[in-house]
N, C-alpha and C positions, 0 to 999 in steps of 0.2 A: 279072401278078404284079411287073412293075416299077414300075407306077402305084402300087399298094397299098403297096410299100417308101416310094417317095417320100412318100407322103400320111402314114406313120407315122412317117417320120423329120421331116416337117414337126411333126406334132402334138407329138412330143416336144422338138421345137426350141421352140416357143410355149409349152409347159407350162414348161421351164426357163427360158425369158425372164421369164415371169411371176413365178415362185418368186423369181428374181434382183431383178426391180424390187421385189417386196414385203419383200424383206431391206433393200435400200436406202432404201426407204420408211421401214420401221421404225427403222434406225440415224439417219436424219435427223431424224425427230421425237423420238427419243429424245435426241438431243445438242441439239436446239432447246428442248426442255423442260428440258433439266438433269439428265434421269435416265439417265443414260449410265454407270452404276455398273460394269457389266462389258465396257464398250467402252473398249479402251486406244487 
């Protein structure tokens, strides 16, 4: 039971990290290309 809980938490943490990185990459690309119309 404990191992399954740790595995689930690790999987959720991995997904959250990937989503955060994708958002950062999107913001970076938008600002570099000058298409940051909605980012202040």
